[in-house]
C-alpha positions as CSV (number, residue, x, y, z in Angstrom):
1,M,16.0,-41.4,-24.7
2,V,17.5,-38.0,-24.0
3,E,17.0,-36.9,-20.4
4,K,14.9,-33.6,-20.1
5,R,16.5,-31.2,-17.9
6,G,15.0,-28.5,-15.6
7,R,17.4,-25.8,-16.6
8,P,19.8,-26.4,-19.5
9,P,23.5,-26.4,-18.9
10,T,24.8,-22.9,-19.7
11,K,26.9,-24.3,-22.6
12,A,23.7,-24.9,-24.4
13,K,23.1,-21.4,-25.5
14,T,20.8,-22.4,-28.4
15,A,18.7,-24.3,-26.1
16,I,18.4,-21.5,-23.6
17,K,17.5,-19.0,-26.4
18,S,14.8,-21.4,-27.6
19,Y,13.2,-21.7,-24.5
20,R,13.2,-18.0,-23.8
21,K,11.2,-17.5,-27.1
22,N,8.9,-20.4,-26.0
23,P,9.0,-20.5,-22.2
24,S,5.8,-22.6,-22.2
25,K,7.9,-25.5,-23.7
26,W,10.4,-25.1,-20.9
27,I,7.5,-25.5,-18.3
28,Y,6.3,-28.7,-20.1
29,D,9.8,-30.2,-20.5
30,T,10.6,-29.6,-16.9
31,F,7.4,-30.0,-15.0
32,D,5.0,-31.9,-17.4
33,V,2.6,-28.9,-17.1
34,E,1.1,-27.9,-20.4
35,L,-0.3,-24.4,-20.6
36,W,-3.5,-23.9,-22.7
37,K,-3.8,-21.7,-25.8
38,K,-4.4,-18.2,-24.2
39,Q,-1.9,-18.9,-21.3
40,D,0.8,-19.8,-23.9
41,E,0.1,-16.6,-25.8
42,I,0.4,-14.5,-22.6
43,M,3.6,-16.4,-21.4
44,R,5.2,-15.6,-24.9
45,S,4.1,-11.9,-24.6
46,V,5.7,-11.5,-21.0
47,F,9.0,-12.9,-22.3
48,N,9.1,-11.1,-25.6
49,N,7.6,-7.7,-24.8
50,R,8.2,-5.0,-22.2
51,Y,4.6,-4.5,-21.0
52,T,1.7,-6.9,-21.0
53,A,-1.8,-6.5,-19.5
54,V,-4.3,-9.2,-19.1
55,K,-8.0,-8.9,-17.8
56,S,-9.5,-12.1,-17.0
57,C,-12.8,-13.9,-16.1
58,Y,-13.2,-15.6,-12.7
59,A,-11.2,-18.9,-12.3
60,S,-9.4,-18.8,-15.6
61,G,-6.0,-19.8,-14.1
62,K,-4.4,-16.3,-14.0
63,S,-2.5,-16.7,-10.7
64,F,-1.2,-20.1,-11.9
65,L,0.1,-18.4,-15.1
66,S,1.8,-15.6,-12.9
67,G,3.5,-18.3,-10.9
68,M,4.6,-20.2,-14.0
69,A,6.1,-17.1,-15.4
70,V,8.1,-16.2,-12.4
71,K,9.7,-19.7,-12.2
72,A,10.6,-19.8,-15.9
73,F,12.0,-16.3,-15.9
74,V,14.2,-16.8,-13.1
75,H,15.6,-20.1,-14.3
76,L,16.2,-19.1,-17.7
77,Y,17.9,-15.9,-17.4
78,P,21.1,-15.8,-15.3
79,N,21.5,-12.8,-12.8
80,S,17.6,-12.1,-13.1
81,I,15.2,-10.9,-10.5
82,A,11.4,-11.6,-10.8
83,L,9.1,-9.9,-8.4
84,T,5.6,-10.7,-7.7
85,T,3.0,-8.5,-5.9
86,A,-0.4,-8.5,-4.9
87,P,-2.8,-6.5,-2.6
88,S,-2.9,-9.0,0.2
89,Y,-1.0,-11.9,1.6
90,R,-3.8,-14.2,0.7
91,Q,-3.5,-13.2,-2.9
92,L,0.2,-13.4,-3.0
93,D,-0.3,-17.1,-1.8
94,N,-2.4,-17.8,-4.9
95,I,0.6,-17.0,-7.0
96,W,3.0,-19.0,-4.9
97,Q,1.1,-22.1,-4.1
98,P,1.4,-23.5,-7.6
99,I,5.0,-22.5,-7.7
100,H,5.5,-24.9,-4.7
101,K,3.3,-27.7,-6.0
102,T,5.1,-27.8,-9.5
103,Y,8.5,-27.1,-8.3
104,E,8.5,-30.4,-6.3
105,A,7.6,-32.2,-9.6
106,A,10.7,-31.1,-11.4
107,K,12.3,-33.8,-13.5
108,A,15.7,-32.7,-12.8
109,P,17.3,-30.3,-10.1
110,L,16.9,-26.8,-10.8
111,G,19.9,-25.5,-9.1
112,S,17.7,-23.1,-7.0
113,K,16.2,-23.1,-3.3
114,L,12.5,-22.6,-2.9
115,L,11.3,-20.8,0.4
116,K,7.8,-19.6,1.1
117,H,7.6,-16.7,-1.3
118,E,11.1,-16.7,-2.7
119,I,13.4,-18.6,-5.1
120,R,17.1,-18.3,-4.4
121,C,19.4,-19.1,-7.4
122,G,22.4,-17.1,-6.4
123,P,23.8,-13.6,-5.3
124,Q,21.4,-10.9,-6.8
125,H,19.5,-13.7,-8.6
126,F,16.2,-14.6,-7.2
127,A,12.3,-14.5,-7.3
128,R,10.5,-13.0,-4.6
129,G,6.8,-12.2,-3.6
130,F,5.7,-9.3,-1.4
131,T,2.4,-7.5,-0.7
132,T,2.1,-3.7,-1.6
133,N,1.2,-2.8,2.0
134,I,5.1,-3.0,2.7
135,P,6.3,-0.5,-0.1
136,S,9.8,-0.5,1.4
137,R,10.4,-4.0,0.0
138,L,10.4,-2.3,-3.5
139,Q,14.1,-0.8,-2.9
140,G,17.3,-2.1,-4.2
141,A,15.9,-4.7,-6.7
142,H,18.1,-4.2,-9.9
143,A,19.5,-6.7,-12.4
144,P,20.3,-7.1,-16.0
145,H,17.1,-9.1,-16.3
146,V,13.9,-8.1,-14.4
147,L,10.3,-9.3,-14.4
148,I,7.4,-7.6,-12.3
149,I,4.1,-9.2,-11.9
150,E,1.2,-7.3,-10.4
151,D,-1.5,-9.9,-9.6
152,E,-4.9,-8.4,-9.0
153,S,-3.3,-5.2,-10.4
154,A,-6.5,-2.9,-10.1
155,G,-6.2,-3.5,-6.2
156,I,-2.7,-2.1,-5.9
157,E,-2.6,1.4,-4.8
158,P,-1.9,3.8,-7.8
159,E,1.1,5.3,-6.0
160,I,2.7,1.9,-5.5
161,H,2.0,0.9,-9.0
162,Q,3.8,4.0,-10.4
163,R,6.6,3.4,-7.9
164,L,7.2,0.0,-9.3
165,L,7.4,1.2,-12.9
166,D,9.5,4.1,-12.0
167,S,11.9,2.5,-9.8
168,L,12.2,-0.9,-11.2
169,M,11.6,-0.9,-15.0
170,T,14.8,1.0,-15.5
171,G,17.1,-1.4,-17.4
172,A,17.0,-2.3,-21.0
173,D,15.6,-5.9,-20.5
174,C,12.7,-5.3,-18.1
175,H,9.3,-7.2,-18.4
176,F,6.0,-6.0,-16.7
177,L,2.8,-8.1,-16.5
178,A,-0.4,-6.7,-14.9
179,I,-3.2,-9.3,-14.7
180,G,-6.6,-9.2,-12.6
181,N,-10.5,-9.0,-13.0
182,P,-11.7,-6.0,-14.7
183,L,-13.8,-4.5,-11.9
184,S,-13.2,-0.7,-12.3
185,P,-13.7,1.3,-15.3
186,E,-11.2,3.9,-13.9
187,G,-7.7,3.7,-12.5
188,H,-4.2,2.5,-13.7
189,F,-5.3,-1.1,-14.7
190,Y,-8.2,0.3,-16.7
191,E,-5.9,2.8,-18.7
192,M,-3.4,0.1,-19.7
193,F,-6.0,-1.1,-22.1
194,D,-5.9,2.1,-23.9
195,D,-2.0,2.4,-23.7
196,P,-0.3,1.5,-26.9
197,K,2.8,0.4,-25.2
198,F,1.0,-2.7,-23.8
199,E,0.3,-5.9,-25.4
200,K,-3.2,-6.5,-24.3
201,F,-5.1,-9.9,-23.7
202,T,-8.6,-10.9,-22.4
203,I,-9.5,-14.3,-21.0
204,R,-13.3,-14.8,-21.4
205,A,-15.0,-17.7,-19.5
206,F,-16.0,-19.0,-22.9
207,E,-12.4,-19.4,-24.1
208,T,-11.3,-21.5,-21.2
209,P,-10.7,-25.3,-21.8
210,N,-13.4,-26.5,-19.6
211,I,-16.0,-24.5,-21.6
212,E,-14.6,-24.9,-25.1
213,Q,-14.4,-28.8,-24.6
214,N,-17.7,-28.9,-22.4
215,K,-16.0,-31.0,-19.8
216,E,-13.8,-30.6,-16.9
217,V,-10.4,-30.7,-18.4
218,I,-8.5,-28.8,-15.8
219,P,-9.9,-28.9,-12.2
220,G,-10.5,-25.5,-10.6
221,L,-11.1,-23.7,-13.7
222,V,-14.6,-22.1,-14.6
223,T,-17.2,-24.5,-15.5
224,N,-20.5,-24.5,-17.5
225,E,-22.3,-25.0,-14.3
226,W,-20.9,-22.0,-12.9
227,I,-21.7,-19.8,-15.7
228,E,-25.4,-20.8,-15.9
229,D,-25.6,-20.0,-12.2
230,Q,-24.2,-16.6,-12.8
231,R,-26.7,-16.2,-15.7
232,N,-29.6,-17.0,-13.5
233,K,-28.4,-15.0,-10.5
234,Y,-27.5,-11.8,-12.2
235,G,-28.5,-11.7,-15.7
236,E,-26.3,-10.9,-18.8
237,D,-26.6,-7.2,-18.3
238,S,-25.3,-7.1,-14.8
239,P,-21.8,-5.6,-14.0
240,R,-21.0,-9.1,-12.2
241,W,-21.6,-11.0,-15.5
242,K,-19.7,-8.5,-17.5
243,S,-16.7,-8.6,-15.2
244,Q,-16.6,-12.2,-14.1
245,V,-17.8,-13.9,-17.1
246,L,-17.0,-11.8,-20.2
247,A,-13.9,-10.2,-18.5
248,E,-15.2,-6.6,-19.6
249,F,-14.9,-3.5,-17.4
250,P,-18.5,-2.8,-16.0
251,P,-20.3,0.4,-16.9
252,S,-18.7,3.7,-15.9
253,S,-19.4,5.0,-12.4
254,E,-20.8,8.0,-13.8
255,E,-24.1,6.0,-14.8
256,M,-24.2,3.7,-12.0
257,L,-25.6,4.6,-8.7
258,I,-23.6,2.3,-6.8
259,P,-20.1,1.6,-8.1
260,Y,-19.4,-2.2,-8.6
261,T,-16.2,-2.1,-6.5
262,W,-18.0,-0.4,-3.4
263,A,-20.5,-3.2,-3.3
264,V,-17.8,-5.6,-3.5
265,K,-15.9,-3.8,-0.6
266,A,-19.1,-3.7,1.2
267,Q,-19.5,-7.5,1.1
268,Q,-15.9,-8.0,2.2
269,R,-16.6,-5.8,5.4
270,W,-19.7,-8.1,6.1
271,L,-17.9,-10.9,7.9
272,N,-16.2,-8.6,10.3
273,S,-19.1,-6.1,10.9
274,E,-21.3,-6.2,13.9
275,P,-24.6,-4.6,14.6
276,D,-23.9,-1.1,16.2
277,G,-27.2,0.6,16.2
278,P,-30.9,0.1,16.7
279,I,-32.5,-2.4,14.3
280,V,-34.7,-0.9,11.4
281,Y,-36.6,-2.6,8.6
282,G,-37.3,-1.5,5.1
283,L,-40.3,-3.3,3.8
284,D,-41.3,-3.0,-0.2
285,P,-44.7,-4.8,-0.4
286,S,-44.3,-4.8,-4.2
287,G,-47.1,-4.4,-6.7
288,G,-48.2,-8.1,-6.6
289,G,-47.7,-10.6,-9.4
290,L,-44.3,-12.3,-9.6
291,D,-42.4,-9.4,-7.9
292,E,-40.9,-10.2,-4.5
293,I,-41.9,-8.7,-1.3
294,A,-38.8,-7.7,0.4
295,L,-37.9,-7.1,4.1
296,V,-34.4,-5.7,4.5
297,P,-33.2,-5.4,8.1
298,R,-30.2,-3.2,9.1
299,A,-28.6,-2.5,12.6
300,G,-26.2,0.5,12.2
301,V,-23.6,-0.5,9.4
302,H,-24.5,-4.2,9.5
303,V,-27.2,-5.2,6.8
304,Y,-28.8,-8.5,7.4
305,E,-29.9,-10.9,4.6
306,S,-33.3,-10.1,3.2
307,T,-36.5,-12.0,3.8
308,T,-38.7,-12.2,0.8
309,W,-42.2,-13.5,-0.1
310,Q,-44.5,-13.5,-3.1
311,G,-48.1,-13.2,-3.6
312,L,-49.2,-12.3,-0.1
313,S,-52.5,-10.1,0.5
314,A,-52.0,-7.1,2.8
315,P,-53.2,-9.0,5.9
316,E,-51.2,-12.0,5.3
317,L,-48.0,-9.9,4.9
318,T,-48.9,-7.9,8.0
319,R,-49.0,-11.1,10.1
320,K,-45.8,-12.5,8.5
321,V,-43.8,-9.1,9.3
322,A,-45.4,-8.9,12.8
323,A,-44.2,-12.4,13.6
324,L,-40.7,-11.6,12.4
325,V,-39.5,-8.1,13.4
326,D,-38.1,-7.0,16.7
327,K,-40.9,-5.0,18.6
328,N,-38.3,-2.6,19.6
329,G,-37.4,-1.9,16.0
330,T,-38.6,0.4,13.3
331,V,-40.4,-0.7,10.1
332,Y,-40.1,1.7,7.2
333,V,-42.8,0.7,4.6
334,D,-43.4,1.9,1.0
335,N,-47.1,3.2,1.5
336,V,-47.9,3.5,-2.1
337,G,-50.5,1.2,-3.6
338,V,-50.9,-2.0,-1.7
339,G,-48.2,-0.6,0.9
340,Y,-50.8,1.9,2.2
341,G,-52.8,-0.9,3.4
342,V,-49.9,-2.8,5.0
343,E,-48.7,0.4,6.8
344,G,-52.2,0.9,8.2
345,N,-52.4,-2.8,9.4
346,L,-48.8,-2.5,11.0
347,Q,-49.7,0.6,12.8
348,E,-52.5,-1.2,14.5
349,T,-50.1,-3.6,15.9
350,D,-47.4,-2.6,18.6
351,I,-44.7,-2.2,15.9
352,Y,-43.5,1.2,15.3
353,T,-44.1,1.9,11.6
354,V,-43.1,4.9,9.4
355,G,-44.6,5.3,5.9
356,V,-42.1,6.2,3.0
357,T,-43.5,7.8,-0.2
358,G,-40.7,7.7,-2.7
359,Q,-42.4,10.4,-5.0
360,A,-42.9,12.9,-2.2
361,K,-40.7,15.9,-1.9
362,P,-37.3,15.4,-0.5
363,E,-37.3,16.2,3.2
364,D,-33.6,17.7,3.7
365,D,-32.9,19.3,0.4
366,P,-32.8,23.0,0.7
367,D,-30.7,23.4,-2.6
368,G,-33.2,21.3,-4.8
369,R,-30.7,18.6,-5.7
370,F,-33.1,15.7,-5.7
371,R,-36.2,15.2,-7.7
372,N,-38.1,13.2,-5.0
373,H,-37.6,11.5,-1.6
374,R,-36.5,8.2,-3.4
375,A,-33.6,9.9,-5.0
376,E,-32.6,11.6,-1.6
377,L,-32.7,8.2,0.4
378,Y,-30.8,6.4,-2.5
379,W,-28.1,9.1,-2.5
380,R,-27.9,9.0,1.3
381,L,-27.3,5.0,0.8
382,R,-24.6,5.7,-1.8
383,E,-22.9,8.0,0.6
384,H,-22.9,5.4,3.4
385,L,-21.6,2.6,1.0
386,D,-18.6,4.8,0.1
387,P,-15.4,2.8,1.5
388,E,-14.1,6.1,2.5
389,A,-17.1,7.1,4.7
390,E,-16.6,7.2,8.4
391,R,-18.9,4.2,9.0
392,P,-19.2,2.5,5.7
393,I,-22.2,0.1,5.5
394,S,-21.6,-3.8,5.1
395,L,-23.7,-5.9,2.8
396,P,-24.5,-9.6,3.4
397,Q,-22.3,-11.9,1.2
398,T,-25.2,-14.3,1.2
399,D,-27.7,-12.1,-0.6
400,D,-26.7,-12.2,-4.2
401,K,-30.0,-10.5,-5.4
402,L,-29.5,-7.4,-3.3
403,F,-26.0,-7.0,-4.5
404,N,-27.1,-7.2,-8.1
405,Q,-30.0,-4.9,-7.7
406,L,-27.7,-2.3,-6.1
407,T,-25.1,-2.5,-8.9
408,T,-27.6,-2.3,-11.6
409,L,-29.4,0.8,-10.5
410,K,-28.6,4.0,-12.7
411,Y,-29.2,7.6,-11.8
412,E,-30.2,10.5,-14.2
413,I,-30.5,14.2,-14.3
414,D,-33.8,15.9,-15.1
415,S,-34.3,19.1,-17.2
416,R,-34.0,21.0,-13.9
417,G,-30.6,19.5,-12.8
418,R,-32.0,17.2,-10.0
419,I,-30.9,13.6,-9.4
420,Q,-33.4,11.0,-10.2
421,I,-33.1,7.2,-9.7
422,E,-34.1,5.1,-12.7
423,S,-37.6,3.8,-12.4
424,K,-39.0,0.5,-11.7
425,K,-40.9,0.6,-15.0
426,K,-38.0,1.5,-17.0
427,M,-36.0,-1.2,-15.5
428,R,-38.6,-3.8,-16.4
429,S,-38.6,-2.6,-19.9
430,K,-34.9,-3.6,-20.1
431,G,-35.7,-7.0,-18.8
432,L,-34.4,-6.3,-15.2
433,E,-36.0,-7.2,-12.2
434,S,-37.8,-4.9,-10.0
435,P,-35.3,-3.7,-7.2
436,N,-37.4,-4.4,-4.4
437,R,-34.6,-5.6,-2.1
438,A,-32.5,-2.4,-2.8
439,D,-35.7,-0.3,-2.3
440,G,-36.0,-2.0,1.2
441,L,-32.6,-1.1,2.1
442,M,-32.9,2.4,0.7
443,M,-36.0,3.0,3.0
444,T,-33.8,2.2,6.1
445,M,-31.8,5.3,5.2
446,K,-34.5,7.4,6.5
447,D,-33.0,7.2,10.0
448,N,-29.6,8.1,8.5
449,L,-27.8,5.5,10.4
450,A,-29.5,6.3,13.7
451,G,-28.0,9.6,14.4
452,V,-25.0,9.9,12.2
453,N,-25.9,13.1,10.5
454,M,-24.1,12.6,7.2
455,P,-24.4,15.5,4.8
456,I,-25.0,14.7,1.3
457,S,-22.4,15.9,-1.1
458,V,-23.7,15.8,-4.7
459,G,-21.6,17.6,-7.4
460,V,-21.7,14.7,-9.6
461,K,-23.1,16.5,-12.5
462,E,-23.4,20.2,-13.3
463,Q,-25.9,21.8,-15.7
464,T,-25.3,25.3,-17.5
465,G,-28.5,25.4,-19.5
466,M,-31.9,23.8,-19.8
467,G,-30.9,21.7,-22.9
468,D,-27.4,20.9,-21.7
469,R,-26.9,17.3,-21.1
470,L,-24.6,18.0,-18.1
471,A,-20.9,17.8,-18.0
472,R,-20.1,15.3,-15.3
473,R,-17.4,15.5,-12.7
474,P,-16.9,12.7,-10.0
475,D,-17.7,13.6,-6.4
476,F,-15.6,10.7,-5.1
477,D,-12.2,9.0,-5.7
478,Y,-13.3,5.7,-7.4
479,V,-12.2,3.0,-5.2
480,E,-10.2,0.3,-6.9
481,W,-10.0,-3.7,-6.5
482,S,-8.8,-4.6,-3.3
483,D,-9.2,-8.2,-1.9
484,Y,-11.6,-10.4,-3.3
485,N,-10.9,-13.9,-3.9
486,Y,-11.3,-14.7,-7.6
């Protein structure tokens, strides 16, 4: 039996050329690791094309694929350099951990030395990983054969991304792979999928081996149980389903009140955020039936997990709230319908209660930018969720429904050019749940972060005539993917 070698001897030029055309075979022959169909297609593209872009669902093995591409490239091309980059150190580890694990299982010596984030093959012949927060490491990396991999590409700052292309993709045999979750419908990662020079791939959850074979073929990849959990939590119309399951870019930020990536970043901030202001509560009593009654607490920038009930009468709800809230706090309650009685009952206790009427006129809107008070408060919430705000709000990672409701809300412009928020009635007609938790958080904006007088900058859409459907211009720089562990 012929012994399988990790790196064929240099005299075996035919074997080397064959492996370069089919690097997945080298990985299998060397490490006994078999890439599945879509991974094999992407691997071939990386070796045989200059530019490759991959948008992927959750847990598809994309970082594993990046690691295998690095290892194959640097061992199959003499005098080559392979560079991997990611927005954070943790994401960089996601690429290099499988490199270490499979490297140790090589069937023959590879003729290289493996360090934590580096493979040394010889002078000016190496693979190396670095995070994009140290741009100086981009200097001086030139070789006859170059591979650059951007993992979680959308989270890499645009200027760093462009610097990579401008400074390193200069030779005749250079290869570039951008791979990540499709979270932002703007930015360089999004634009790659309209760029004709890129070979483009999409890894949907339903195309992965565990789902196609209806059993766990590869541990760690997405499962049917996870897909059903996402369907039940968020629904098939949600941005999270589109991004994490279907590997599609979510709806444009011009339609969504809270951009998806803003909500993701707000959840990231939550673990490190601390209550930094008086506690306030937003209470949406709902209209009865199956809709949730939602109580959402917030202390400064720190939002707590919602407390919810169903089917309570006004007196029952009053007792529940009175037993739960801090007596030094303030409860903002939707006082329309059943909420009118709840507001009156709470005012008879020692709890400071303020009624909020969403359909009332805006309170601080001299220029007539908002159709009603609900739109005014929701826009204020949007301003405070902006990652570039002075004190951006954090969202609890344990409250999936709040996240989903915030990222499915849309805004519109009425015939007078005023911002209005999509109504609950319209959302129900589309099969979406009533956004009672989001409404609860919105009502806490009545105190504007307890003394932080943050002016509302609109300018998202402009109207030049009554029948004009409004040319839109963004009022913010869309925040790209940063550091979310998919």
